[in-house]
C-alpha positions as CSV (number, residue, x, y, z in Angstrom):
1,X,306.8,42.0,167.4
2,X,304.5,40.4,169.9
3,X,301.9,43.0,171.0
4,X,299.2,42.3,173.7
5,X,297.0,44.5,175.8
6,X,294.5,43.2,178.3
7,X,292.4,45.0,180.9
8,X,291.2,43.3,184.1
9,X,288.5,44.8,186.3
10,X,290.0,45.5,189.8
11,X,286.8,45.1,191.9
12,X,284.8,41.8,191.6
13,X,281.7,41.0,193.6
14,X,282.4,39.4,196.9
15,X,286.0,40.7,197.0
16,X,287.4,43.5,199.1
17,X,287.0,46.8,197.4
18,X,290.4,48.3,196.3
19,X,291.1,51.9,195.6
20,X,293.6,53.3,193.1
21,X,296.0,53.8,196.0
22,X,295.6,50.2,197.1
23,X,296.4,49.0,193.5
24,X,299.3,51.4,193.2
25,X,300.7,50.2,196.5
26,X,300.7,46.6,195.1
27,X,302.3,47.6,191.8
28,X,305.2,49.3,193.7
29,X,305.7,46.2,195.8
30,X,305.6,44.0,192.7
31,X,308.2,46.2,191.0
32,X,310.5,45.9,194.0
33,X,310.0,42.2,194.4
34,X,307.8,40.4,191.9
35,X,308.2,36.9,193.3
36,X,305.0,36.9,195.4
37,X,303.1,38.3,192.4
38,X,304.5,36.5,189.2
39,X,304.3,32.7,189.4
40,X,306.7,32.3,186.4
41,X,309.5,34.4,188.0
42,X,312.1,32.8,190.2
43,X,314.5,35.6,190.9
44,X,314.0,39.4,191.3
45,X,316.6,41.8,192.8
46,X,316.9,45.6,192.6
47,X,320.5,46.4,191.6
48,X,320.7,50.1,191.1
49,X,318.4,53.1,191.8
50,X,318.6,56.0,189.4
51,X,316.2,58.2,191.3
52,X,313.1,58.0,193.4
53,X,311.1,56.5,190.6
54,X,313.6,54.7,188.4
55,X,315.7,51.6,189.1
56,X,317.3,48.6,187.4
57,X,316.5,45.1,188.5
58,X,317.7,41.6,187.7
59,X,315.0,39.0,187.1
60,X,314.8,35.3,186.1
61,X,311.8,34.6,184.0
62,X,311.2,31.1,182.6
63,X,314.8,30.1,183.3
64,X,316.5,33.1,181.7
65,X,318.2,35.9,183.6
66,X,318.0,39.5,182.3
67,X,317.8,43.1,183.4
68,X,315.0,45.6,183.3
69,X,314.8,49.3,183.9
70,X,311.7,50.1,185.9
71,X,310.0,53.5,185.8
72,X,307.3,54.4,188.3
73,X,304.7,57.0,187.3
74,X,302.9,57.3,190.7
75,X,299.3,56.3,190.8
76,X,299.2,55.8,187.0
77,X,301.6,53.1,185.6
78,X,304.8,51.1,185.9
79,X,307.0,50.7,182.8
80,X,309.4,47.8,182.5
81,X,312.1,48.0,179.8
82,X,314.1,44.9,178.9
83,X,317.8,45.8,178.7
84,X,319.2,42.4,177.6
85,X,318.4,38.8,177.1
86,X,316.7,36.9,174.2
87,X,313.4,38.9,174.6
88,X,313.5,42.7,174.3
89,X,310.8,45.3,174.5
90,X,308.6,47.0,177.1
91,X,305.9,45.9,179.5
92,X,303.3,48.2,181.1
93,X,301.1,47.9,184.1
94,X,298.5,50.7,184.1
95,X,295.7,51.7,186.5
96,X,292.6,52.9,184.5
97,X,289.2,54.3,185.3
98,X,286.4,53.0,183.1
99,X,282.6,52.6,182.9
100,X,283.0,49.3,184.8
101,X,285.1,51.1,187.5
102,X,288.8,50.7,188.2
103,X,290.8,48.4,185.9
104,X,294.4,47.1,185.7
105,X,295.8,46.9,182.2
106,X,298.9,45.0,181.2
107,X,300.4,45.6,177.8
108,X,303.6,44.5,176.2
109,X,305.5,44.9,172.9
110,X,308.3,42.2,172.7
111,X,310.6,40.9,170.1
112,X,312.1,37.4,170.2
113,X,315.8,37.3,169.2
114,X,316.5,35.4,166.0
115,X,312.8,35.1,165.0
116,X,311.1,36.9,162.1
117,X,308.0,39.0,162.7
118,X,305.0,36.8,162.8
119,X,307.0,33.5,162.7
120,X,305.3,30.4,164.2
121,X,307.9,30.5,167.1
122,X,307.1,34.1,167.9
123,X,303.4,33.5,167.8
124,X,303.8,30.4,170.1
125,X,306.0,32.4,172.5
126,X,303.5,35.3,172.5
127,X,300.7,32.9,173.5
128,X,302.7,31.5,176.4
129,X,303.8,34.9,177.6
130,X,300.2,36.3,177.4
131,X,299.0,33.4,179.6
132,X,301.9,34.0,182.0
133,X,301.0,37.7,182.3
134,X,297.3,37.1,182.7
135,X,298.2,34.8,185.6
136,X,300.5,37.5,187.0
137,X,297.8,40.1,186.9
138,X,295.3,37.8,188.7
139,X,298.0,36.9,191.2
140,X,298.8,40.6,191.7
141,X,295.2,41.6,192.4
142,X,294.8,38.6,194.7
143,X,297.9,39.6,196.7
144,X,296.8,43.2,196.9
145,X,293.3,42.1,198.2
146,X,295.0,39.8,200.7
147,X,297.3,42.6,202.0
148,X,294.4,45.0,202.3
149,X,292.3,42.5,204.2
150,X,295.2,41.6,206.5
151,X,296.0,45.3,207.2
152,X,292.4,46.2,207.7
153,X,292.0,43.4,210.2
154,X,295.2,44.3,212.1
155,X,294.2,48.0,212.4
156,X,290.6,47.0,213.5
157,X,291.8,44.5,216.2
158,X,294.6,46.9,217.4
159,X,292.3,49.9,218.0
160,X,289.6,47.7,219.5
161,X,292.1,46.6,222.1
162,X,293.2,50.2,222.6
163,X,289.6,51.5,223.0
164,X,288.8,48.7,225.4
165,X,292.0,49.4,227.3
166,X,292.6,45.6,227.1
167,X,296.3,45.6,228.1
168,X,297.0,41.9,227.5
169,X,295.6,41.8,224.0
170,X,297.3,45.2,223.2
171,X,300.7,43.9,224.4
172,X,300.4,40.7,222.4
173,X,299.8,42.6,219.2
174,X,303.3,44.1,219.1
175,X,306.3,42.3,217.4
176,X,309.3,41.4,219.5
177,X,311.2,44.5,218.5
178,X,308.3,46.9,218.2
179,X,308.8,50.6,218.7
180,X,306.1,53.1,219.9
181,X,306.5,56.8,220.2
182,X,303.5,58.4,222.0
183,X,303.2,62.2,222.0
184,X,306.5,63.7,223.4
185,X,307.3,60.7,225.6
186,X,310.6,58.7,225.2
187,X,310.7,55.9,222.6
188,X,309.2,52.6,223.9
189,X,310.9,49.4,222.8
190,X,309.4,45.9,223.0
191,X,306.0,44.7,224.1
192,X,306.8,44.8,227.8
193,X,308.0,48.4,227.9
194,X,305.2,49.5,225.5
195,X,302.5,47.8,227.6
196,X,303.9,49.2,230.8
197,X,304.0,52.8,229.7
198,X,300.7,52.8,227.8
199,X,299.0,51.0,230.7
200,X,300.2,53.7,233.1
201,X,298.7,56.3,230.7
202,X,295.4,54.4,230.5
203,X,295.2,54.3,234.4
204,X,294.9,58.1,234.4
205,X,291.7,58.1,232.3
206,X,288.3,56.5,232.5
207,X,288.0,55.4,228.9
208,X,288.7,56.4,225.3
209,X,287.3,55.9,221.8
210,X,289.0,56.5,218.4
211,X,286.7,58.0,215.7
212,X,288.7,57.7,212.4
213,X,288.4,60.7,210.0
214,X,290.9,59.8,207.3
215,X,293.3,57.0,206.4
216,X,296.2,56.9,203.9
217,X,298.1,53.7,203.1
218,X,301.5,53.1,201.4
219,X,303.4,49.8,201.0
220,X,305.1,50.2,204.4
221,X,302.6,51.9,206.7
222,X,299.2,53.4,207.3
223,X,298.5,56.9,208.4
224,X,295.4,57.3,210.5
225,X,293.7,60.6,211.4
226,X,291.3,60.4,214.3
227,X,289.3,62.4,216.8
228,X,289.8,60.6,220.1
229,X,287.1,60.9,222.8
230,X,288.5,60.6,226.3
231,X,286.3,60.1,229.3
232,X,288.1,61.4,232.4
233,X,287.8,60.1,236.0
234,X,286.3,63.4,237.2
235,X,283.4,63.0,234.7
236,X,284.6,65.4,232.0
237,X,284.9,64.4,228.3
238,X,287.6,65.7,226.1
239,X,288.0,65.1,222.4
240,X,291.6,65.4,221.0
241,X,292.8,65.4,217.4
242,X,295.4,62.6,216.7
243,X,297.4,61.2,213.9
244,X,298.9,57.7,214.2
245,X,301.4,56.2,211.8
246,X,301.2,52.4,212.1
247,X,303.8,50.1,210.5
248,X,302.8,46.4,210.3
249,X,305.3,43.6,210.8
250,X,303.5,40.4,209.6
251,X,300.3,40.1,211.6
252,X,301.6,42.4,214.4
253,X,302.5,46.0,214.8
254,X,306.2,46.7,214.3
255,X,306.1,50.5,214.9
256,X,303.6,53.1,216.0
257,X,304.1,56.8,216.1
258,X,301.3,58.8,217.8
259,X,301.1,62.6,217.3
260,X,298.8,64.0,220.0
261,X,298.8,66.8,222.6
262,X,297.4,65.2,225.8
263,X,297.8,68.3,228.0
264,X,294.1,69.2,227.9
265,X,293.4,65.9,229.7
266,X,295.1,67.2,232.8
267,X,294.2,70.9,232.6
268,X,292.5,72.2,235.7
C-alpha cells in the first residue's frame, strides 16, 4: 500500500490570511468540482447525493475514470473513498491547528491493482501521485486565496458605492439578472430596476454609512451584519441594525437580501 501524509501551512507571509472557514469553503467547492483545484484531473461530476454530507462523484485522473464516495465532516476534513478503478483506497484533506497556525494536511492510503506491496511499480506510482497531490494542495490554497481576495474586493467596492450613494457605480456592480430584496419591499430584478428603487430610497436621506460587526462566508454567499448610520435631511442621525446576504456572480453582485426595519427613519 502507498501511504503518504503531508501538512502544508495555510497562511504564508505576503498572502491573504485565511480562516478555518475560508479553507473549509474551498474544500467543499473542490469536492463538488475539483477541476479548478487539481491540475491532473480532467473530469469531475457529482452523480448521486446520499445526504447533506455524502455524495458519489465520477472523476478522471491521469486518463482513468473512476468513482469516489465523498464524505464531508464540516470544518474538519473531507474523505474520498475510491469505489472502482485500478487504484483503490482513501484520500483525506484535513484542516489542522498547530504551533505554526492553521495547516492543510492531505493523506492517502492507496493500493495499485496487480502490484505487490512495495514493488518498484507501486513505489514509482506513489512518487508520481504524491507530487500530483502536493500540486493539488498548492493549487487549492491558491484558489481559496484568490476567491477570498476577489470577494473581499467586491464587498468593499459595493458598500463604498452604497455609502457614497454613487448610483452609477452601484448600478454597474449588479449582474444582468441580479435580484435585490430590500426590507419588505417587492423583489427588484435587473440593474435598472434595482438602481431606480434604491436611488429613490437614497433620495429620502442625507447620507449613510455601514459599520460592519460580523461576517460569515460560505461557498455561495456572504452574510454581513452591520450597524448602519443614517443622516436624515432634518439633521437627525439614526443607527439601524441590518443583515445583508450577498451572493456574488463573477465580479458582480448576483443577489442581495437586506433585512432591516427602516420605519425609524420616517418616525415623527
